[in-house]
Kinemage of the C-alpha trace (Angstrom):
@kinemage 1
@onewidth
@group {chain A} dominant
@subgroup {mainchain}
@vectorlist {calphas} color= white
{ca met a 1} P 40.965 6.141 -4.231
{ca thr a 2} L 40.233 2.425 -3.261
{ca met a 3} L 39.498 0.571 -0.376
{ca arg a 4} L 41.098 -2.924 0.345
{ca tyr a 5} L 40.613 -5.741 2.692
{ca pro a 6} L 42.437 -9.620 2.978
{ca phe a 7} L 39.723 -12.229 2.506
{ca ser a 8} L 39.315 -13.794 5.939
{ca pro a 9} L 37.587 -17.220 6.740
{ca ile a 10} L 35.980 -16.625 10.208
{ca ala a 11} L 37.330 -20.217 11.663
{ca lys a 12} L 41.222 -19.057 10.831
{ca arg a 13} L 40.587 -15.498 12.651
{ca gly a 14} L 42.075 -15.073 16.061
{ca pro a 15} L 39.148 -14.713 19.146
{ca leu a 16} L 37.469 -11.442 19.378
{ca lys a 17} L 36.891 -10.367 22.734
{ca trp a 18} L 34.368 -7.864 23.510
{ca pro a 19} L 34.014 -5.784 26.394
{ca asp a 20} L 32.681 -7.151 29.525
{ca asn a 21} L 33.349 -10.947 27.993
{ca lys a 22} L 29.586 -10.317 26.278
{ca lys a 23} L 28.719 -12.449 23.403
{ca val a 24} L 26.735 -10.477 21.028
{ca ala a 25} L 26.749 -6.969 20.046
{ca leu a 26} L 23.914 -6.383 19.107
{ca ile a 27} L 22.749 -3.175 16.771
{ca leu a 28} L 19.101 -2.227 16.193
{ca thr a 29} L 18.806 0.119 13.335
{ca leu a 30} L 16.255 2.722 12.539
{ca asn a 31} L 16.235 4.264 9.413
{ca leu a 32} L 15.134 7.839 9.419
{ca glu a 33} L 15.033 8.639 5.880
{ca thr a 34} L 13.281 11.202 3.475
{ca trp a 35} L 12.611 11.114 -0.517
{ca asp a 36} L 12.177 13.775 -2.837
{ca met a 37} L 8.349 13.562 -4.185
{ca val a 38} L 9.756 13.851 -7.498
{ca lys a 39} L 12.893 13.960 -9.740
{ca asp a 40} L 14.067 16.458 -12.487
{ca thr a 41} L 14.354 13.397 -15.100
{ca asp a 42} L 12.503 10.757 -17.320
{ca arg a 43} L 13.937 7.670 -15.487
{ca pro a 44} L 12.029 5.597 -13.847
{ca tyr a 45} L 12.303 6.600 -10.080
{ca tyr a 46} L 10.134 5.125 -7.120
{ca ala a 47} L 9.208 7.858 -4.795
{ca gly a 48} L 10.004 6.331 -1.149
{ca gly a 49} L 12.320 3.782 -2.521
{ca pro a 50} L 11.805 0.603 -4.336
{ca pro a 51} L 8.215 0.337 -4.434
{ca ile a 52} L 4.954 -1.133 -2.852
{ca leu a 53} L 3.171 -0.560 -6.287
{ca pro a 54} L 4.995 -1.918 -8.761
{ca asp a 55} L 4.173 0.350 -11.945
{ca val a 56} L 6.812 2.423 -12.610
{ca leu a 57} L 6.694 5.970 -12.770
{ca pro a 58} L 8.768 8.395 -14.568
{ca gly a 59} L 10.590 10.566 -11.621
{ca asn a 60} L 9.458 13.885 -13.029
{ca val a 61} L 5.568 12.085 -12.444
{ca ala a 62} L 4.190 12.419 -8.435
{ca asp a 63} L 3.950 8.683 -7.264
{ca phe a 64} L 1.600 9.186 -4.730
{ca pro a 65} L 0.992 5.546 -3.583
{ca asn a 66} L 4.602 4.891 -2.635
{ca phe a 67} L 5.605 8.028 -1.840
{ca thr a 68} L 2.914 8.312 0.858
{ca trp a 69} L 3.257 4.715 1.960
{ca arg a 70} L 6.896 5.524 2.789
{ca glu a 71} L 5.845 8.610 4.804
{ca tyr a 72} L 3.270 6.708 6.893
{ca gly a 73} L 6.839 5.670 8.531
{ca gln a 74} L 7.298 9.791 9.400
{ca arg a 75} L 3.810 10.324 10.510
{ca val a 76} L 3.229 7.629 12.615
{ca gly a 77} L 5.406 4.471 12.398
{ca ile a 78} L 8.752 6.202 13.808
{ca trp a 79} L 6.330 7.314 16.934
{ca arg a 80} L 5.630 3.818 17.308
{ca leu a 81} L 8.956 1.965 17.097
{ca phe a 82} L 10.241 5.250 19.691
{ca asp a 83} L 7.735 3.795 22.360
{ca val a 84} L 8.584 0.430 21.563
{ca phe a 85} L 12.013 1.383 22.261
{ca asp a 86} L 11.578 3.487 25.159
{ca arg a 87} L 9.195 0.504 27.056
{ca ala a 88} L 11.842 -1.939 26.960
{ca lys a 89} L 14.632 0.746 27.648
{ca val a 90} L 16.845 -0.260 24.793
{ca pro a 91} L 18.854 2.008 22.656
{ca ala a 92} L 18.635 2.395 18.833
{ca ser a 93} L 21.594 3.257 16.072
{ca cys a 94} L 19.760 5.542 14.072
{ca thr a 95} L 20.460 6.383 10.289
{ca ile a 96} L 19.772 10.100 8.716
{ca asn a 97} L 19.595 11.588 5.769
{ca ala a 98} L 20.922 15.158 5.814
{ca lys a 99} L 17.255 16.053 4.318
{ca thr a 100} L 15.356 14.333 7.349
{ca ala a 101} L 17.386 16.889 9.466
{ca leu a 102} L 16.577 19.847 7.460
{ca ile a 103} L 12.944 19.229 7.052
{ca arg a 104} L 11.610 16.577 10.051
{ca gln a 105} L 13.602 17.856 12.282
{ca asp a 106} L 10.947 16.492 15.315
{ca ile a 107} L 12.476 12.937 13.908
{ca ala a 108} L 15.921 14.040 13.516
{ca arg a 109} L 16.080 15.361 17.485
{ca ala a 110} L 14.160 12.497 19.130
{ca pro a 111} L 17.210 10.067 18.718
{ca ala a 112} L 19.346 12.394 20.099
{ca glu a 113} L 17.331 13.513 23.003
{ca arg a 114} L 17.810 9.753 24.191
{ca gly a 115} L 21.521 9.445 24.010
{ca trp a 116} L 21.152 7.332 20.942
{ca glu a 117} L 23.748 6.938 18.126
{ca val a 118} L 23.069 8.695 14.860
{ca leu a 119} L 24.833 7.878 11.721
{ca ala a 120} L 24.922 9.605 8.402
{ca his a 121} L 23.163 8.275 5.774
{ca asn a 122} L 23.353 10.686 2.545
{ca tyr a 123} L 21.748 13.927 1.587
{ca glu a 124} L 18.681 12.354 -0.021
{ca gln a 125} L 17.189 9.162 0.143
{ca gly a 126} L 16.715 8.992 -3.798
{ca glu a 127} L 20.300 10.161 -4.836
{ca leu a 128} L 22.615 7.260 -4.984
{ca leu a 129} L 26.431 7.613 -4.834
{ca ser a 130} L 26.799 4.813 -6.984
{ca asp a 131} L 25.371 7.564 -9.625
{ca phe a 132} L 28.695 9.130 -9.136
{ca ala a 133} L 31.094 6.005 -9.320
{ca lys a 134} L 32.812 7.739 -12.032
{ca asn a 135} L 32.502 11.273 -11.205
{ca pro a 136} L 34.331 11.272 -7.647
{ca ala a 137} L 34.063 15.084 -7.474
{ca lys a 138} L 30.111 14.710 -7.276
{ca glu a 139} L 30.228 11.922 -4.708
{ca arg a 140} L 32.757 14.014 -2.356
{ca glu a 141} L 30.379 16.928 -2.644
{ca ile a 142} L 27.347 14.502 -1.678
{ca val a 143} L 29.192 13.577 1.036
{ca glu a 144} L 30.436 16.967 2.495
{ca ser a 145} L 27.296 19.047 1.994
{ca thr a 146} L 25.816 15.640 3.827
{ca leu a 147} L 28.377 15.593 6.929
{ca lys a 148} L 27.828 19.655 6.872
{ca val a 149} L 24.410 19.441 7.520
{ca tyr a 150} L 24.853 16.824 10.438
{ca lys a 151} L 27.357 18.585 12.538
{ca glu a 152} L 25.199 22.144 11.872
{ca phe a 153} L 21.967 19.935 13.777
{ca tyr a 154} L 24.008 17.978 15.998
{ca gly a 155} L 26.686 20.413 17.098
{ca lys a 156} L 29.403 17.551 16.639
{ca pro a 157} L 30.828 15.896 13.422
{ca ala a 158} L 29.408 12.557 12.316
{ca lys a 159} L 31.558 9.496 12.978
{ca gly a 160} L 29.747 6.530 10.894
{ca trp a 161} L 28.082 6.231 7.528
{ca leu a 162} L 25.560 4.035 5.611
{ca ser a 163} L 25.008 5.004 2.340
{ca ser a 164} L 21.659 5.266 0.981
{ca ser a 165} L 20.380 1.630 -0.255
{ca leu a 166} L 23.629 0.513 0.319
{ca arg a 167} L 25.167 1.988 -3.017
{ca gly a 168} L 28.430 3.363 -1.779
{ca thr a 169} L 31.564 3.257 -4.373
{ca pro a 170} L 34.870 2.294 -3.879
{ca asn a 171} L 35.840 5.505 -2.635
{ca thr a 172} L 33.107 6.218 -0.335
{ca pro a 173} L 35.444 5.165 2.580
{ca gly a 174} L 38.403 6.929 1.781
{ca ile a 175} L 36.494 10.198 1.286
{ca leu a 176} L 34.793 9.220 5.038
{ca lys a 177} L 38.413 8.595 6.360
{ca gln a 178} L 39.593 12.062 5.204
{ca his a 179} L 36.765 13.955 7.028
{ca gly a 180} L 37.473 12.053 10.487
{ca leu a 181} L 34.793 9.137 10.383
{ca ile a 182} L 36.201 6.194 11.854
{ca phe a 183} L 33.444 3.347 10.881
{ca tyr a 184} L 31.567 2.589 7.541
{ca cys a 185} L 28.304 0.322 7.315
{ca asp a 186} L 27.856 -0.717 3.724
{ca ile a 187} L 30.090 -3.649 2.971
{ca met a 188} L 27.907 -6.651 4.846
{ca asn a 189} L 30.365 -9.660 4.177
{ca asp a 190} L 30.516 -10.758 8.322
{ca asp a 191} L 29.411 -11.047 11.675
{ca gln a 192} L 32.717 -9.484 13.157
{ca pro a 193} L 34.212 -5.765 12.373
{ca tyr a 194} L 37.013 -5.469 10.793
{ca leu a 195} L 39.289 -2.622 9.027
{ca leu a 196} L 38.912 -1.502 5.811
{ca gln a 197} L 42.158 0.252 4.230
{ca thr a 198} L 42.075 3.449 2.305
{ca asp a 199} L 44.734 5.580 0.681
{ca his a 200} L 44.062 8.007 3.977
{ca gly a 201} L 44.065 4.794 6.208
{ca pro a 202} L 41.913 2.720 8.226
{ca ile a 203} L 38.107 3.069 9.007
{ca val a 204} L 36.264 -0.047 10.528
{ca ser a 205} L 33.672 -2.012 8.835
{ca thr a 206} L 30.468 -2.557 11.049
{ca pro a 207} L 28.345 -4.164 8.698
{ca tyr a 208} L 24.734 -3.305 8.376
{ca thr a 209} L 22.897 -6.273 6.874
{ca asn a 210} L 20.089 -6.434 3.732
{ca glu a 211} L 18.875 -10.177 5.049
{ca ile a 212} L 18.131 -9.443 9.107
{ca asn a 213} L 16.276 -6.462 7.815
{ca asp a 214} L 12.591 -5.814 8.056
{ca phe a 215} L 12.521 -4.715 4.267
{ca thr a 216} L 13.608 -7.845 2.947
{ca ile a 217} L 11.646 -10.277 5.497
{ca leu a 218} L 8.462 -8.643 5.596
{ca thr a 219} L 7.914 -6.701 2.659
{ca arg a 220} L 9.930 -8.540 -0.391
{ca arg a 221} L 9.818 -12.264 1.289
{ca asn a 222} L 6.607 -11.599 2.849
{ca his a 223} L 6.861 -13.469 6.136
{ca thr a 224} L 4.576 -13.064 8.758
{ca thr a 225} L 4.528 -11.066 11.736
{ca asp a 226} L 5.273 -14.325 13.869
{ca glu a 227} L 7.627 -15.279 11.347
{ca phe a 228} L 9.877 -11.819 11.161
{ca arg a 229} L 10.114 -12.426 15.330
{ca asp a 230} L 11.315 -15.976 15.038
{ca ile a 231} L 14.169 -15.016 12.203
{ca leu a 232} L 15.266 -12.664 14.290
{ca ile a 233} L 15.861 -14.742 17.635
{ca glu a 234} L 17.031 -17.829 15.706
{ca glu a 235} L 19.744 -15.665 14.299
{ca leu a 236} L 20.430 -13.914 17.878
{ca arg a 237} L 20.318 -17.659 19.109
{ca gln a 238} L 22.956 -18.792 16.741
{ca leu a 239} L 25.346 -15.835 17.145
{ca tyr a 240} L 25.205 -16.153 20.702
{ca leu a 241} L 26.029 -20.201 20.515
{ca glu a 242} L 28.602 -19.529 18.439
{ca ala a 243} L 30.423 -16.746 20.357
{ca glu a 244} L 30.181 -19.257 23.588
{ca thr a 245} L 31.417 -22.094 21.582
{ca thr a 246} L 34.252 -20.619 19.925
{ca gly a 247} L 35.341 -17.619 22.643
{ca ser a 248} L 35.068 -15.400 19.658
{ca gly a 249} L 32.078 -12.727 19.988
{ca arg a 250} L 29.878 -12.013 17.262
{ca met a 251} L 27.859 -8.815 15.743
{ca met a 252} L 23.998 -8.824 15.118
{ca asn a 253} L 22.189 -5.557 13.225
{ca val a 254} L 18.710 -5.354 12.689
{ca gly a 255} L 17.822 -3.330 10.103
{ca leu a 256} L 14.491 -1.279 10.871
{ca his a 257} L 12.233 0.811 8.315
{ca pro a 258} L 9.280 2.981 10.258
{ca his a 259} L 6.782 2.097 7.284
{ca val a 260} L 7.622 -1.450 7.398
{ca ser a 261} L 7.939 -2.907 11.123
{ca gly a 262} L 6.401 0.287 12.358
{ca arg a 263} L 2.949 -0.786 11.428
{ca ala a 264} L 0.958 -1.506 13.951
{ca phe a 265} L 0.295 -5.195 12.987
{ca arg a 266} L 4.107 -5.738 13.086
{ca val a 267} L 5.390 -4.185 15.839
{ca arg a 268} L 4.704 -6.664 17.834
{ca ala a 269} L 7.449 -9.062 16.738
{ca leu a 270} L 10.224 -6.496 17.726
{ca cys a 271} L 8.770 -5.857 21.466
{ca glu a 272} L 8.917 -9.909 21.727
{ca phe a 273} L 12.568 -10.095 20.219
{ca leu a 274} L 13.774 -7.276 22.115
{ca asp a 275} L 11.905 -9.538 25.203
{ca phe a 276} L 13.945 -12.884 24.309
{ca ala a 277} L 17.528 -10.165 23.785
{ca lys a 278} L 17.340 -8.897 27.255
{ca thr a 279} L 17.263 -12.637 28.558
{ca leu a 280} L 20.924 -13.069 27.301
{ca pro a 281} L 23.339 -11.662 29.721
{ca gly a 282} L 26.042 -11.793 26.803
{ca val a 283} L 23.794 -9.420 24.882
{ca trp a 284} L 25.803 -5.693 24.525
{ca phe a 285} L 23.195 -3.610 22.774
{ca ala a 286} L 26.016 -1.369 21.532
{ca lys a 287} L 26.531 1.820 19.634
{ca arg a 288} L 28.484 1.281 16.379
{ca glu a 289} L 30.630 3.916 17.615
{ca glu a 290} L 31.312 2.202 20.734
{ca ile a 291} L 32.426 -0.700 18.262
{ca ala a 292} L 34.432 0.983 15.928
{ca thr a 293} L 36.718 3.040 18.944
{ca trp a 294} L 37.279 -0.068 20.963
{ca tyr a 295} L 38.199 -2.084 17.580
{ca leu a 296} L 40.583 0.566 16.587
{ca asp a 297} L 41.989 -0.208 20.471
{ca asn a 298} L 41.982 -3.820 20.591
{ca his a 299} L 42.161 -5.484 16.771
{ca lys a 300} L 45.476 -6.866 17.065
{ca gly a 301} L 45.670 -10.412 16.630
{ca his a 302} L 42.061 -10.732 15.153
{ca ile a 303} L 42.579 -10.921 11.487
{ca pro a 304} L 45.818 -11.742 9.895
{ca asp a 305} L 47.250 -9.207 6.886
{ca gln a 306} L 43.975 -6.893 7.501
{ca glu a 307} L 46.686 -3.779 8.067
{ca lys a 308} L 47.964 -4.285 4.547
C-alpha cells in the first residue's frame, strides 16, 4: 500500500481558480498537541517534542523543563491565541491529538464552539507513525484509535489528517482514504493542492509547512517578533502577486504552536500579520476541508497525469 504522485512543475500546470476568484487560500494552523511526560524506554525522548534545553534524557526519566515549556502553551498560550483570532474575526484550522480530546477537553472544545475546523493529528504527539513503517498493522491501529476518539468527541468523523512531527509513512494516505478522509497534510512540496493516489483512490494533499512555521522561525532560527511578522507578510505578498500575475491561485499555511507564538512578547506578530492579510480582498481564510472538497470537484485540467 503506497502513495504516488507525478512530479509537476507549477509553471506547467493549468490554472487553479479558487471560489469567488480568490487569489490565496490562507490557512492558519493551531496545533493542539499533548505529550506523555515519560515513555517506557531508555531511548532519548523529549517530553514536549524537540527541546528548548538540549540535554538528552531517556524516556523513562521525567524531563520537566521541556515538558512544562510545552505545557505553558496549553495553560496560557492557546487562550491568548484564541483571543487573537476572536478579535480578528478570523478562523483557525486546528490539529488535535486524540489525547488532547481525552485529557484537555476545554482546549479541544474551543475550536468546535467557534465553528473552526479540527484535523486529526495522531493519538499522542510523541508517538510517530514512522516508528511503525515496517509494521503497517500497528500504524493502522494508531490511526484507527485516533479516529475513534475524534468521532466520539466531536460527533462526526474526521475529514483530514496531519501526522505527529509530519512523520507519516507511504502507507498513511491509503489507510486514511479507506476510512473516508479526504485530505492529508504531511507532504510539504507545493503551494497548491493536488491529488495523492493510493491503492484505495485519491486523497487531496493540502500541504502543511515546516518553513512558514513559528517553531522553525522563532525557536530554531531565532528570528525576532518583528522578523516573524515580516516573514509572514512577505510570503503572503509574494504568493498574492504570483496568483495575480499567473491567474492561478496559491495556498499559504502558517504553522502555529501555543507555547511558541502564544508567548506574550510574540503574539503581536500574528496580530499585525492578520491585520495585513485582511486588507487583501483576494485572501480566502479557508478551511482545508473546503479546499479539498472544492479540489475534488474542480481538479480537471490542473495537473496532467495526477489521476494515474
